[in-house]
LOBA-420954 format. One record per residue (C-alpha): residue in three letters; x, y, z. Coordinates in steps of 0.02 Angstrom, whole numbers, padded with zeros to 5 digits, always signed. Each point is the difference from the previous one (the first is absolute). Layout:
% residues N
alaXYZ ...
This chain:
% residues 1004
met-03138+04470+02127 cys+00055+00120-00116 leu-00064-00119-00154 leu-00175-00021+00092 tyr+00003+00195+00020 asp+00039+00043-00176 asp-00127-00150-00057 leu-00121+00111+00088 val+00033+00167-00071 gly+00018-00080-00162 asp-00181-00062+00011 gln-00076+00151+00058 leu+00119+00109-00146 asn-00116-00127-00119 gln-00156+00055+00073 val+00028+00163+00011 leu+00108+00045-00173 pro-00172-00019-00101 tyr-00046+00123+00095 gly+00142+00109-00016 ala+00018-00010-00175 gly-00210+00050-00001 val+00054+00167+00099 ala+00158+00050-00096 ala-00085-00038-00159 val-00146+00115+00096 val+00130+00136+00020 phe+00045-00012-00174 val-00163+00022-00068 ala-00041+00139+00112 phe+00174+00075-00032 phe-00042-00022-00209 leu-00172+00099+00021 leu+00064+00148+00119 ala+00133+00012-00137 ser-00134-00014-00133 tyr-00137+00146+00070 phe+00119+00104+00055 gly+00153+00012-00130 glu-00101+00105-00137 leu-00053+00111+00147 met+00150+00025+00062 lys+00083+00019-00131 gly-00134+00156-00078 phe+00043+00073+00176 ala+00177+00000-00029 ser-00007+00060-00171 arg-00116+00146+00053 thr+00118+00037+00138 val+00101+00028-00123 asp-00081+00084-00109 leu-00060+00122+00133 val+00176+00069+00070 phe+00074+00048-00175 arg-00174+00094-00011 lys+00024+00079+00163 arg+00171+00036-00056 asn-00061+00081-00163 ser-00114+00103+00083 met+00127+00051+00119 arg+00114+00058-00146 arg-00126+00109-00098 val-00012+00178+00050 gly-00108+00036+00164 gly-00054-00204-00016 arg-00065+00027+00204 gln-00040+00177+00003 leu-00117-00002-00138 arg-00090-00134+00107 arg-00025+00125+00133 tyr-00046+00145-00130 arg-00131-00121-00081 gln-00088-00043+00168 arg-00024+00179+00060 ala-00051+00058-00194 glu-00123-00120+00024 glu-00044+00072+00169 trp+00016+00174-00038 his-00091-00003-00164 gly-00125-00153+00011 arg-00142+00091+00059 his-00040+00184-00053 pro-00098+00105+00093 leu-00180+00071-00031 gly+00054+00172+00048 phe-00157+00004+00110 asp-00045-00097+00147 thr+00115-00151+00052 val-00027-00122-00152 asn+00167-00057-00100 ile-00049-00063-00146 asp+00094-00164-00073 ile+00087+00050-00125 arg+00015-00185-00089 arg-00165-00033+00017 ile-00106+00127-00065 tyr+00161+00073-00128 val-00091+00001-00200 pro+00166+00036-00125 leu-00010+00160-00049 gln+00001+00070-00194 ser+00087+00133-00074 ala-00094+00094-00145 val+00075+00042-00151 gly-00137+00115-00110 thr-00153-00147+00031 glu+00103-00115-00008 arg+00051-00109+00176 ala+00170-00105+00054 asp+00036-00098+00157 val+00096+00144+00113 ser+00119-00125+00070 glu+00054-00054-00161 thr+00021+00158-00073 leu+00113+00053+00163 ser+00087-00172-00046 ser+00042+00087-00207 ser+00121+00159+00071 ser+00144+00028+00142 arg-00074+00191+00010 ile-00166+00015+00019 val-00110+00144+00074 val-00184-00055+00041 leu-00126+00138-00015 gly-00187-00019+00104 glu-00157+00102+00042 pro-00025+00007+00199 gly-00040-00169+00072 ala+00049-00094-00180 gly+00105-00134+00126 lys+00175+00062-00059 ser+00072-00040+00196 leu-00113-00151-00015 leu+00080-00057-00175 ala+00166+00026+00115 lys-00038-00113+00149 thr-00083-00145-00130 glu+00180-00003-00081 ile+00093-00011+00167 leu-00118-00137+00043 arg+00019-00092-00157 trp+00210+00014+00024 ala-00020-00072+00188 gly-00115-00144-00040 lys+00133-00079-00137 glu+00175-00073+00032 asp+00103+00126-00121 asp+00090+00157+00042 ala+00098+00046-00158 gln-00139+00164+00009 val-00045+00046+00202 pro-00118+00122+00001 val-00012+00160+00119 ile-00099+00147+00009 ile+00032+00169+00051 asn-00134+00123+00047 leu+00041+00142-00084 his-00082+00128+00153 asn+00149-00051+00110 cys+00120+00109-00101 asn-00101+00170+00046 ala+00107+00121+00099 ser+00123-00160+00021 pro+00179-00005-00029 lys+00041-00198-00023 ser+00019-00066-00186 leu-00090-00120-00067 arg+00111-00121+00025 asp-00003+00056+00179 phe-00181-00076-00008 ile+00015-00142-00089 val+00135-00049+00135 ala-00118+00046+00152 glu-00141-00137-00095 phe+00093-00147+00023 ser+00078+00075+00182 gln-00154+00013+00053 ala-00018-00204-00048 lys+00116-00022+00123 val+00113-00063-00139 leu+00192+00019+00061 gly+00133+00088-00105 ala-00160+00097-00094 ala+00120+00105-00063 ser+00130-00087-00078 leu-00159-00119-00103 val-00074+00135-00075 asp+00162+00065-00057 lys+00029-00175-00068 met-00171-00015-00088 leu+00026+00183-00041 asp+00159-00048-00119 thr-00072-00171-00053 gly-00176+00063-00070 arg-00102-00121+00123 leu-00083+00127+00073 arg-00190+00046-00081 ile-00053+00190+00097 phe-00188+00055+00001 phe+00015+00196+00020 asp-00159+00037+00074 gly-00098+00150-00027 leu+00103+00139-00087 asp-00161+00089+00043 glu+00022-00005+00202 val+00154+00120-00026 gly-00020+00170+00025 arg+00033+00126-00109 glu+00136+00094+00115 asp+00082-00188-00033 arg-00068-00062-00134 glu+00144+00048-00160 arg+00137-00074+00118 val-00086-00155+00024 glu-00035-00022-00172 gly+00188+00073-00043 glu+00051-00151+00128 leu-00103-00111-00080 arg+00072+00024-00156 glu+00171-00048+00053 phe-00037-00129+00092 ala-00052-00096-00162 arg+00159+00049-00075 thr+00105-00024+00116 his-00087-00190+00025 ala-00039-00026-00190 asp-00016-00200+00036 cys-00138+00013+00124 pro-00179+00040-00050 met-00083+00121+00064 ile-00187+00067+00030 val-00070+00150+00007 thr-00179+00014+00070 cys-00117+00192-00025 arg-00154+00094-00032 thr-00035+00029-00147 ala-00046+00186-00016 val+00188+00021+00097 tyr+00117-00098-00120 asp+00035+00106-00153 gly+00173-00114-00057 gln+00099+00078+00141 leu+00111-00161+00015 ser+00043+00014-00185 pro+00081-00096-00051 glu+00111-00091+00083 phe-00206-00072+00039 ala-00070-00004-00172 his-00143-00147+00027 val-00183+00077+00058 val-00127-00119+00061 arg-00172+00043+00038 leu-00113-00099+00105 ala-00165-00022-00076 glu-00150+00009+00133 phe-00089-00176+00027 asp-00089-00084-00130 asp-00175-00071+00023 ala+00097-00165+00039 ser+00097+00059+00106 met-00124+00051+00113 arg-00104-00113-00002 arg+00174-00108+00039 phe+00052+00102+00139 leu-00167+00017+00074 asn-00029-00214+00001 asn+00205-00004+00063 trp-00080+00115+00157 asn-00157-00117+00043 glu+00134-00138+00019 ala+00149+00093+00102 glu-00080+00119+00080 ala-00169+00005+00043 thr-00172-00049-00074 leu-00050+00100-00122 asn-00154-00013-00148 val+00095+00042-00164 asn-00140+00019-00102 arg-00086+00115+00107 val+00160+00098+00000 ile+00036-00016-00176 ala-00210+00042-00038 ser+00027+00148+00116 leu+00142+00052-00110 arg-00089-00008-00149 ser-00143+00101+00045 asn+00102+00150+00032 arg+00133+00044-00141 glu+00081+00122+00120 leu+00011-00126+00116 met+00049-00130-00142 arg+00166+00108-00040 ile+00058+00042+00186 gly-00024-00178+00015 arg+00157-00036-00121 arg+00122+00059+00111 pro+00085-00146+00087 leu-00003+00118+00158 leu-00178+00035+00023 leu-00060-00163-00036 thr+00074-00055+00136 ile-00100+00136+00114 ile-00144-00048-00093 ala+00018-00211+00024 tyr+00045+00057+00172 leu-00158+00100+00055 gln-00107-00112-00105 ser+00061-00182+00077 gly-00082-00083+00161 asp-00098+00105+00109 arg+00083+00192-00039 ala-00108-00049-00181 glu-00176+00056+00109 glu+00095+00136+00115 phe+00065+00090-00144 gly-00121-00010-00100 ser-00017+00025-00186 leu+00163+00065-00098 pro+00003+00182-00049 lys-00020+00053-00213 ser+00189+00127+00023 arg+00166-00050+00053 ala-00006+00162+00124 gly-00161-00043+00090 phe+00062-00202-00003 tyr+00156+00076+00116 lys-00096+00120+00115 ala-00137-00144+00033 ala+00162-00132+00036 ile+00076+00126+00116 ala-00144+00046+00092 his-00049-00184-00006 leu+00153-00047+00113 leu-00017+00130+00100 asp-00158+00001+00080 arg-00029-00204-00003 asp+00050-00037+00152 arg-00141+00119+00070 gln-00128-00049-00139 leu+00032-00179+00073 gly-00044+00034+00174 arg+00165-00027+00040 thr+00048+00060+00180 arg+00055+00175+00030 ala+00172-00060+00063 ile+00026-00035-00194 ala-00065+00132-00093 gln+00006+00156+00124 tyr+00011+00120-00120 his-00157+00054-00170 gly+00069-00063-00150 asn-00011+00199-00072 arg+00141+00060+00105 lys+00083-00118-00040 leu-00007+00037-00179 leu+00042+00164+00032 val+00167-00059+00075 leu+00060-00097-00152 gln-00039+00116-00115 arg+00105+00137+00081 ile+00167-00139+00065 ala-00041-00040-00229 leu+00010+00176-00018 thr+00153+00053+00061 met+00054-00177-00035 his-00003+00079-00186 glu+00043+00144+00011 ala+00163-00033+00124 pro+00133+00143-00043 thr+00180-00036-00070 gly+00111-00085+00155 arg-00129-00079+00127 asp-00098-00181-00043 asp-00019-00042-00190 arg-00180+00006-00055 leu-00035-00188+00051 ala+00057+00008+00185 ile-00045+00111+00136 ser+00110-00008+00166 gly-00110-00064+00174 thr+00033+00173+00097 tyr-00027+00103-00172 leu-00197-00106-00007 glu-00017+00019+00194 ser+00019+00208-00033 val-00117-00032-00142 val-00125-00102+00105 arg+00020+00140+00142 asp-00023+00161-00093 leu-00198-00078-00050 leu-00044-00048+00185 pro-00038+00174+00051 asp-00139+00006-00162 phe-00081-00190+00071 asp+00011+00073+00158 leu+00106-00131+00063 asp+00148+00024+00102 ala+00197-00028-00007 asp-00042-00191+00081 his-00075-00034-00168 val+00148+00017-00107 leu+00047-00181+00030 pro-00138-00118+00013 leu-00093+00110-00165 arg+00168-00042-00092 asp-00009-00192+00064 glu-00180-00022-00035 ile+00024+00072-00188 val+00160-00137-00008 glu-00081-00132+00082 arg-00174-00016-00064 ser+00018+00056-00173 gln+00149-00033-00072 leu-00013+00168-00119 leu+00177+00051+00088 arg+00136-00121+00023 pro+00158+00018+00103 leu+00143-00063-00137 asp+00131-00075+00151 ala-00008-00086+00157 leu+00038+00166+00123 lys-00162+00096-00091 ser+00127+00125-00017 gln-00082+00047-00187 tyr-00164-00011-00071 gly-00079-00010-00152 phe-00164-00062-00105 ala+00044-00165-00083 his-00045+00085-00181 leu+00018+00143-00075 thr-00166+00012-00072 leu-00080+00010+00177 gln+00107+00125+00047 glu-00051+00111-00172 phe-00198-00019+00031 leu+00030+00033+00196 ala+00097+00164-00062 ala-00109+00049-00133 gln-00143-00021+00145 ala+00095+00123+00113 leu+00012+00134-00156 his-00184-00015-00056 asp-00048+00176+00038 ala+00202+00073-00048 pro+00000+00009-00183 gly+00132+00128+00023 arg+00137-00120+00120 leu-00048-00132-00107 leu+00052+00095-00183 glu+00157+00064+00088 asn+00054-00184+00072 tyr-00038-00047-00204 arg+00130+00133-00046 ser+00128-00034+00129 asp+00030-00204-00069 pro-00130-00050-00142 ser+00047-00189+00014 ala-00049-00015+00176 trp-00153+00107-00011 arg-00071-00043-00156 glu-00121-00146+00077 val-00026+00102+00164 val-00110+00143-00122 lys-00113-00137-00110 leu-00036-00085+00168 trp-00048+00181+00064 cys-00120+00028-00127 ala-00072-00128+00049 val-00048+00036+00165 ala+00027+00167+00008 ser-00133+00121+00092 val+00035+00150-00111 glu-00022+00018-00182 cys+00119-00061-00099 thr+00001+00098-00152 pro+00151+00115+00053 val+00127-00143+00019 val-00047-00071-00159 ser-00006+00154-00089 glu+00192-00001+00093 leu+00038-00146-00071 phe-00026+00028-00184 thr+00064+00151-00032 asp+00167-00041+00071 ser+00127-00010-00106 trp+00047-00170+00034 glu-00089-00143-00124 asp+00015-00106+00168 ser-00126+00127+00110 lys-00141+00018-00164 val-00005-00200+00014 leu-00022-00006+00174 ala-00149+00137-00017 leu-00057-00126-00129 glu+00001-00161+00136 ser-00067+00130+00115 leu-00159+00019-00092 ser-00068-00197+00031 asp-00011+00005+00190 ala-00004+00195+00039 thr-00146+00040+00099 ser-00072+00175-00119 val+00103+00070-00124 ser-00070+00143-00089 ala-00095-00081-00175 ser+00082+00110-00120 leu+00188-00032+00071 ala-00015-00195-00015 glu-00068+00024-00173 glu+00140+00099-00042 ile+00137-00122+00061 ile-00104-00154-00107 ala-00016+00099-00136 ser+00197+00039+00008 phe+00070-00169+00021 leu-00126-00095-00118 glu+00068+00129-00127 arg+00175-00063+00024 leu-00007-00174+00040 glu+00162-00031-00085 ile+00120+00061+00119 ser+00176-00105+00079 glu-00042-00201+00062 asp+00001+00055+00189 glu-00107+00132-00009 gly-00092-00073-00121 thr-00045-00144+00113 ala-00010+00124+00136 val-00156+00096-00100 val-00085-00170-00064 asn-00017-00063+00149 ala-00074+00178+00080 leu-00099-00008-00129 gly-00080-00149+00017 ala-00029+00025+00179 leu-00083+00137-00027 ala-00107-00109-00162 ser-00029-00129+00138 asn-00125+00119+00102 asn-00179-00036-00014 thr-00032+00198+00017 pro-00023+00154-00138 arg+00199+00020-00025 gly+00046-00193-00013 asn-00138-00013-00113 glu+00032+00157-00099 thr+00207-00065-00028 phe-00052-00182-00025 glu-00124+00080-00168 leu+00161+00115-00021 leu+00120-00154-00004 arg-00105-00110-00123 arg-00009+00118-00115 ile+00222+00029-00013 ala-00030-00196+00001 trp-00094+00002-00167 glu+00132+00133-00089 pro+00126-00072-00137 val+00135-00096+00105 ser+00132+00111+00090 gly+00084+00011+00146 arg-00145+00104+00051 gln-00124-00143-00031 ala+00119-00116+00063 ala-00007+00082+00189 ala-00187+00015+00003 leu-00012-00191-00035 arg+00110-00014+00143 ala-00100+00133+00112 leu-00148-00092-00038 ala+00063-00182+00029 ala+00066+00082+00168 ser-00185+00083+00060 glu-00057-00185+00005 arg-00179+00032-00053 gln-00075-00133-00104 glu-00077+00140-00103 ala+00224+00037-00050 ala-00035-00193+00009 ala-00131-00012-00143 cys+00089+00143-00100 leu+00158-00074-00007 gly-00093-00125-00044 glu-00082+00066-00187 leu+00185+00080-00001 glu+00065-00162-00028 ala-00132-00051-00139 asp+00060+00134-00104 asp+00148-00029-00081 gly+00065+00181-00005 his+00032-00012+00189 arg-00006-00200+00056 ala+00189+00007+00054 gly-00023+00130+00131 ala-00159-00064+00064 arg+00062-00168+00017 ala+00125+00045+00108 ala-00117+00126+00088 leu-00090-00160+00015 arg+00110-00106+00075 ser+00076+00124+00152 met-00229+00018+00063 gly+00003-00185+00069 glu-00139-00057+00055 ile-00102+00125-00047 ala+00033-00031-00170 ile-00036-00187-00026 pro-00152-00011-00105 gln+00067+00121-00115 leu+00147-00111+00004 ala-00099-00162+00009 ala-00117+00067-00166 ala+00173+00022-00092 ala+00056-00183+00065 ser-00136-00113-00045 gly-00084+00118-00132 arg+00147+00020-00112 gln+00107-00122+00072 glu+00134+00143+00049 ile+00182-00063+00073 trp+00025+00189+00087 ala-00154-00019+00071 ile+00039-00172+00091 asp+00158+00069+00031 ala-00087+00155+00111 leu-00127-00132+00089 gly+00162-00086+00049 thr+00100+00156+00084 thr-00176+00061+00092 gly+00015-00187+00068 thr-00161+00008+00121 pro-00110-00123+00019 ala-00139+00085-00107 ala+00139+00016-00134 ala+00045-00183+00032 thr-00199-00080-00050 glu+00004+00116-00147 leu+00170-00111-00053 ala-00061-00160+00035 ser-00156+00035-00105 leu+00128+00005-00158 leu+00073-00176+00066 trp-00153-00087-00111 ala+00033+00087-00160 his+00105-00111-00145 thr+00130+00159-00031 ser+00145+00078+00048 thr-00100+00081+00109 ala-00021-00113+00123 arg+00186-00060+00013 arg+00044+00172+00053 ala-00130+00003+00108 ala+00047-00153+00088 trp+00189+00061+00022 trp-00075+00163+00115 leu-00114-00141+00091 ala+00143-00086+00044 ser+00102+00130+00078 leu-00184+00080+00061 ile-00041-00154+00092 arg+00139+00016+00118 val-00107+00154+00093 pro-00116-00078+00114 asp-00148+00104-00031 val+00033-00016-00165 glu-00031-00213+00002 glu-00132+00040+00103 ala-00095+00092-00147 leu+00030-00124-00091 arg-00076-00125+00085 glu-00163+00081-00027 cys+00052+00008-00191 glu-00137-00089-00130 ala+00110-00111-00070 pro-00061-00126-00143 gln+00063-00190+00011 thr+00114-00053-00149 asp+00129-00105-00055 ala+00123+00108-00025 ala+00058+00019+00145 tyr+00116-00104+00140 gln-00115-00062+00114 trp+00153-00072+00090 leu+00064+00168+00037 trp-00100+00070+00152 lys-00066-00128+00142 asp-00146-00097-00053 gln-00078+00004+00181 asp+00037+00230-00019 ser-00171+00059+00083 ser-00016+00109-00178 pro-00036-00092-00142 ala+00001+00159-00101 leu+00169+00042+00062 arg+00069-00174-00048 arg-00046+00032-00185 ile+00092+00165+00003 ala+00171-00077+00071 gly-00036-00116-00123 arg-00022+00079-00168 ile+00130+00130+00061 gly+00144-00138+00014 phe-00065-00071-00182 leu-00016+00154-00086 met+00185+00033+00054 asp+00072-00127-00090 asn-00127-00047-00136 gly-00061-00142+00109 his+00204-00113-00034 leu-00019-00090+00114 asp-00145-00069-00026 gly+00044-00031-00169 his-00108+00130-00067 val+00129+00063-00114 ser+00147-00072-00046 asp+00133+00152+00052 pro-00042+00124+00126 pro+00000+00162-00034 met+00152+00149+00023 pro+00002+00090+00139 asp-00109+00163-00035 glu-00072+00070+00179 pro-00014+00163+00042 ile+00158+00096+00030 glu-00107+00063+00156 val-00019-00168+00069 arg+00171-00049+00075 glu-00085-00129+00134 ile-00136-00122-00012 asp-00091-00113+00123 arg+00116-00133+00072 arg-00166-00119+00002 ile-00042+00019-00197 gly+00182+00006-00063 thr+00117-00133+00112 pro-00091-00134-00098 ile+00011+00090-00141 ala+00161+00019-00016 ala+00040-00137+00106 leu-00096-00145-00099 gly+00106+00082-00158 ile+00147-00026+00062 glu-00019-00175+00034 lys-00059-00052-00150 tyr+00160+00071-00104 arg+00126+00005+00085 tyr+00126-00132-00032 asn+00062-00165+00083 gln+00182+00056+00023 ser+00110+00085+00153 thr+00036+00171+00010 val+00054+00000+00175 pro+00153+00107+00008 ala+00139-00089+00031 his+00054+00097+00175 leu-00172-00064+00084 gly+00042-00171-00030 gln+00116-00112+00122 gly+00072-00161-00080 arg-00144-00127-00054 asn-00112+00080+00116 ser-00138+00144-00089 pro-00084+00151+00091 asp-00176-00020+00064 ser-00133+00112-00039 gln+00034+00119+00133 gln+00194+00035-00029 ile-00065+00042-00197 tyr-00118+00101+00061 ser+00110+00084+00134 trp+00141+00016-00151 val-00122+00105-00110 ser-00078+00123+00156 ser+00183+00042-00008 leu+00017+00035-00153 thr-00043+00196-00051 gly+00013+00150-00138 gln+00105-00042-00125 gln+00073-00178+00067 arg-00163-00045-00010 arg-00034+00027-00185 asn+00180-00061-00018 glu-00024-00166+00081 phe-00172-00034-00092 ala+00047+00044-00167 asp+00083-00153-00024 ile-00141-00105+00085 phe-00135+00068-00096 his+00104-00060-00164 arg+00014-00179+00062 his-00185+00012+00007 arg-00011+00078-00150 gln-00183-00054-00074 leu-00071+00070+00185 pro-00112+00140-00068 pro+00030+00171+00023 phe-00177+00015+00062 tyr+00029-00109+00157 arg+00163+00077+00060 his-00059+00163-00024 leu-00150-00047+00095 ser+00115-00040+00152 gly+00048+00187-00003 leu-00152+00066+00045 leu-00012-00094+00160 pro+00064+00028+00172 gln+00184-00022+00017 glu-00004-00135+00126 val-00127-00102-00150 glu+00112+00042-00147 thr+00167-00066+00112 phe-00099-00170+00007 leu-00051-00002-00157 leu+00177+00026-00083 ala+00058-00127+00132 arg-00111-00122-00113 leu+00086+00056-00151 val+00172-00060+00100 glu-00059-00158+00090 gln-00012-00180-00112 lys-00159-00079-00051 thr+00022-00127+00120 ser-00084+00112+00160 pro-00196-00018+00019 ala-00100+00050-00147 leu-00102+00180+00006 thr-00182-00032-00042 gln-00159+00052-00004 thr-00050-00121+00120 thr+00158+00064+00099 trp-00067+00180-00023 gln-00171-00039+00071 ala+00071-00089+00154 ala+00118+00154+00033 cys-00165+00125+00029 val-00064-00114+00130 ala+00027+00032+00170 pro+00133-00118+00051 pro-00018-00182+00120 arg+00074+00017+00168 ser+00180-00060-00003 pro+00043-00180+00034 val+00142+00031+00128 leu-00088-00098+00140 leu-00053-00161-00118 lys+00194-00003-00065 thr+00061+00016+00149 val-00108-00153+00095 met+00033-00086-00190 gln+00184+00016+00017 trp+00021-00038+00176 thr-00135-00174-00033 val+00083-00050-00150 trp+00205-00006+00079 ser-00054-00066+00154 ala-00066-00135-00104 val+00124-00058-00098 ser+00106+00057+00148 ala-00095-00151+00100 leu+00004-00080-00182 phe+00172+00022-00016 met+00039-00061+00186 thr-00110-00159-00048 ala+00109-00049-00159 cys+00176+00051+00113 met-00030-00146+00132 arg-00089-00105-00118 ala+00167+00003-00122 ala+00099+00011+00161 thr-00044-00184+00099 thr+00004-00070-00178 val+00153+00024-00027 leu+00058-00041+00158 thr-00082-00147+00035 ser-00103+00076+00150 arg-00165+00066+00039 pro-00090+00000+00135 thr-00142-00069+00078 trp-00127+00107-00063 met+00062+00000-00172 pro-00091-00141-00118 ser+00098-00103-00123 ala-00014+00008-00178 gln-00093-00103-00075 lys+00025-00095-00173 pro+00035+00031-00120 trp+00034+00196+00033 ser+00126-00065+00164 asp+00148-00056-00166 leu-00016+00193-00063 ser+00019+00065+00174 thr+00191-00029+00025 pro+00037+00107-00168 ala-00119+00127+00016 ser+00074+00022+00174 trp+00182+00036-00052 val-00066+00104-00148 phe-00095+00112+00103 leu+00107+00009+00120 val+00146+00063-00120 ser-00096+00098-00108 ser-00065+00109+00130 val+00163+00036+00064 val+00029+00046-00166 val-00132+00111-00021 ile+00029+00072+00156 val+00191+00062-00065 leu-00052+00054-00159 ser-00115+00118+00077 ala+00076+00073+00096 leu+00150+00048-00147 asn-00145+00040-00097 ile-00057+00138+00136 trp+00181+00051+00065 val+00091+00027-00185 asn-00031+00193-00069 arg-00061-00070-00165 thr-00106-00145-00022 ser+00144-00158-00103 asp-00092-00125-00147 ser+00091-00128+00066 ile-00077+00006+00191 glu-00161+00027-00086 ile+00016-00169-00089 leu+00077-00096+00129 leu-00154+00060+00119 ala-00133-00064-00131 leu+00056-00171-00021 ser+00046-00015+00193 leu-00195+00061+00026 leu-00061-00151-00139 phe+00106-00135+00112 trp-00079+00081+00156 ala-00174+00036-00022 pro-00065-00188-00053 cys+00099-00050+00154 phe-00071+00098+00087 leu-00175-00019-00046 phe+00027-00176+00026 leu+00076-00010+00168 thr-00154+00102+00064 leu-00133-00065-00092 asp+00073-00177+00068 leu+00001+00028+00184 leu-00158+00115+00033 thr-00087-00183-00116 leu+00069-00119+00124 ser-00032+00128+00153 leu-00206+00056-00060 gly-00052-00108-00137 ala-00009+00034-00170 trp-00149+00078-00047 thr+00040+00113+00163 thr+00137+00034-00083 trp-00050+00030-00176 ile-00176+00103+00060 gly+00117+00114+00125 val+00111+00023-00127 leu-00128+00055-00144 val-00103+00115+00135 val+00202+00085+00037 leu+00023+00040-00171 thr-00169+00056-00052 ala+00004+00117+00177 val+00175+00080-00078 thr-00040+00015-00189 leu-00158+00096+00048 gly+00073+00107+00133 tyr+00140+00042-00159 trp-00127+00027-00097 asp-00090+00122+00110 ile+00189+00079+00020 gly+00067+00007-00143 arg-00208+00089-00092 arg+00019+00136+00135 glu+00179+00049-00033 arg-00013-00025-00207 asn-00162+00135+00029 leu+00117+00115+00142 ala+00138+00000-00132 asn-00101+00028-00147 pro+00125+00132-00069 phe-00164+00111-00058 arg-00028+00034+00198 arg+00170+00113-00009 thr-00088+00123-00144 leu-00153+00029+00086 thr+00073+00061+00189 val+00105+00124-00082 asp+00036+00169+00102 leu-00102+00149-00067 ser+00015+00131+00114 asp+00084+00095-00126 ser-00097+00029-00097 gly-00165+00108+00064 leu-00124-00142+00005 ala-00099-00047+00163 his+00073-00135+00109 arg-00098-00163-00073 ala-00009-00220-00014 pro+00140-00066-00116 thr-00122-00134-00049 ile-00141+00012-00116 asp-00137-00019+00124 
């Protein structure tokens, strides 16, 4: 019985064993596939996890790591948007900001670079010049980065009025308001280590009673914390060197030039509301007085707001003076609801009554006595008392105090609550408060002069505005100022002439003659006098024309300080006649130098004179002046110079390579005339571009920059010789030229630092890019000094060109020097492919192909295992056909080799995955095993399929499957190569810090 049972079990086992072996093989194969597929993924995950843990640990060791993240978030919330000063609109600073410039004579420089040149700086500017906006922008630029080496903080100095707090207390309060734990300890540590960058904003907003004390505290604070950079902002007229010697570096903000004005309006159009930029520019151009006031960022912002969308029709045409502009804007905002027919529940009070309330409030705040609220704030209680005092004149009872206040605050936003409890109120911009105070005193010149004598710096701007809105004769006030012994009062008298409603002709002539006789005065006063004379000469009135003629005569005198000042005043007038006069002076050998500087400062008005000098006499200075003007009209003139075979063409190409980054410049170049020429890089700009002119211009620019070296026109590229003002060029032109030049000359040798390699594994492109990105400052220079030495054949031109591109693009190009030439080469075709829209990612197709292939391989492997097992065990199922001669003789050895090699391959593959480093011996054994395994696998699989399905069916099926798999993976590879095009990274660089309007990253 037992023997019978044993025989029965043995027979069953013999029948089941082949299938069990097949199942076991399938399990092994599944384990092998899972290990192969997920092994690298798990190793990468573990590596990233360890790196993340160490980075977190290191960040926690930094002073204030977690706290600064919280402060960075709050800083973005606080400073990301800026109030207009009226209405409910807050503008997005990042989207409309245009980099400000500093002015030294007629020369300009980027103010952000200027701020980094010294640790103690006083920034001066006229009202509305963008001083506060500059500080906010610097904080936002820091917030967008991960560098905490210098942490910026803004302290509004008007808070120091009648306050016992120290400057340190105000800094701690900023961090405390950001919910930073241990703010006092953190601030002390950063002050001690020099990690705070402090912006003290608004020295001019400190009252006269507190100013000397605050100035002393600033000097003492600068001495105590010598390692911390500090910037103080102040109005130009108020500062007279009070912070010297601790703050020895003084920077003056320049007004917007033509290019900055156009760029700002374009950014506004993109970010805030529909704005007809060309119409606004034309309106400003048609009115020199309006153009002058539009050069201040604050006033240009108000202009953009009032001319956007439906407000352009509501507001009407723009006024012709600063005072008239303020008056019309405020009147529009106060009476807008009634004009639009909105319900009485919204607009209950007439605009004139609200205007009288605002004038009284502004005057009350500006005349703030010592010990009460500071000049920029008024308590809610005191505000209500001011409104209450006016109600009897309006024939209203006391019940209207709060409704009238709320309607002014909520509907116009000219007056705003300064805290959440609405315990303090103030005007968002001091200039609006000054204008309303001047209106309140329109018939009280005595009171105005009394206030001016008590605090000249606080009332200086009010006096100028009063002369423009006064309803009485201005002569007594202007005369009083001119006869004052203080020189600044005399200058104020001159400044008041351009906008004054009524001044005695004899007095005006006396004032003008006096200043023309002594134009050679100190630099600060000289600038104010030059600007005042220029403002007078800009008016197309008898007085303005006479002043212009007097300045023109002085300009033709022999060269002197007086003659140079007259040239600057002519330029400040922004008259076309002034540009023509300066053009004549420039052609005269005796007056050339000063006239050139004056023409450069005139911007777009002087384009005809600059273009004539550039094209007629091939003057390099004129080309540079057109480049610094930077408007579409200037760029069009530069484009006309590209086709000459002279040095001026190359100079113009450098400028256009920088200017073409600006969207409206690019649009203007699309409409230019551009002849066909072989001396151009036809491949540089996408062939399908809608504008052949732009394609030809861009190709010509690139060709001129390296003299056609990449296309073999010259044996050696030129030396770098771009204008010093060109700090960055368009990545769509500079990237391919620099990249292809580097690709052509880089050596095929490893320059990878030793610490990046692990065993025999070389770092990939992403690891190299990350390493290059992490290098900064001197460390970056030191590392690449050796790398450049190894690539000694690389021409300096291409190395230098990479430095004129955005930092992310430069990093990509430098990383190519580190990589070996085994990486795919960059070619003209690669660049052109990157400039078109990328294909869809083959994620779905790749997933389907992977599952299909692995499923097919698994099924075939299972088939081969079953065939091998039945052959070795000499027991096959009834459904499996038997091998035919002569293949049956090969089945047994092939099966044994297949089974043994399968086990060996699985074991070696597992070892190769689990061992931390790759072993040469394991790789060799694995390769030898696969040489035995693969033929046997194919033989057993095809043998069984041929016997089961027939030879023709099997081979046709194999051919179809191989074709489908080949085409599928070919399409996947084509798409992935296109998506992985290295140039695509360079076309997606964020340009938000550049002040350019947002645009698509590719050539369209």
